C-alpha positions in Angstrom: -19.1 -67.5 -154.9 -20.6 -69.1 -151.8 -19.9 -67.4 -148.6 -20.9 -68.1 -144.9 -21.6 -65.0 -142.9 -22.8 -64.4 -139.5 -26.3 -63.1 -139.2 -26.3 -59.5 -138.0 -27.6 -58.9 -134.4 -28.1 -62.7 -133.9 -26.6 -62.4 -130.4 -29.4 -60.1 -129.3 -32.4 -61.1 -127.3 -34.7 -61.4 -130.4 -34.5 -65.0 -131.5 -32.0 -66.1 -134.1 -35.0 -67.6 -136.0 -36.3 -64.1 -136.5 -32.9 -63.0 -137.6 -32.5 -65.8 -140.0 -36.0 -65.1 -141.4 -35.1 -61.3 -142.0 -31.7 -62.5 -143.4 -33.4 -64.9 -145.9 -35.5 -62.1 -147.0 -32.5 -60.7 -148.7 -32.7 -63.4 -151.2 -35.7 -61.7 -152.8 -33.6 -58.5 -153.2 -32.4 -58.1 -156.8 -29.9 -55.2 -157.4 -29.5 -53.9 -160.9 -26.2 -53.0 -162.4 -27.0 -49.3 -161.7 -27.6 -50.1 -158.1 -24.2 -52.0 -157.8 -22.5 -49.0 -159.6 -23.9 -46.5 -157.1 -23.0 -48.6 -154.2 -19.4 -49.0 -155.5 -19.4 -45.3 -156.0 -20.5 -44.6 -152.5 -18.2 -47.2 -150.9 -15.3 -48.1 -153.2 -13.9 -51.6 -152.5 -10.6 -50.3 -151.7 -12.1 -47.9 -149.2 -13.0 -50.4 -146.7 -10.0 -52.1 -145.2 -8.6 -53.1 -141.7 -9.3 -55.0 -138.8 -12.6 -54.8 -136.9 -10.9 -54.8 -133.6 -7.5 -53.8 -132.1 -5.4 -56.6 -131.1 -6.1 -56.0 -127.4 -9.8 -56.3 -128.2 -9.2 -59.4 -130.1 -7.4 -61.1 -127.1 -10.4 -60.2 -125.0 -12.9 -61.7 -127.5 -10.8 -64.8 -128.6 -12.2 -67.3 -125.9 -10.9 -70.3 -127.8 -7.3 -69.2 -127.1 -7.9 -69.0 -123.2 
C-alpha cells in the first residue's frame, strides 16, 4: 500500500532536504518477520488509537478554516 506521510521534524530549522535524506534512508531498512512480531507485541495495533489533538487544539491549528 502506498502512503503519503509527513516527514517528521520537517518544520524545524534543519532543512527539509536534510530530513528528506534521513527519511529516504529508511528505504534501506529491512525488518524481518521476527522484528515485525516484536514490534506488534510491544505496540499492538489496537493499542494506538484516538486523535492526536483535542478539538480545541485542532481549531487553533486548522488555518484553512479561518
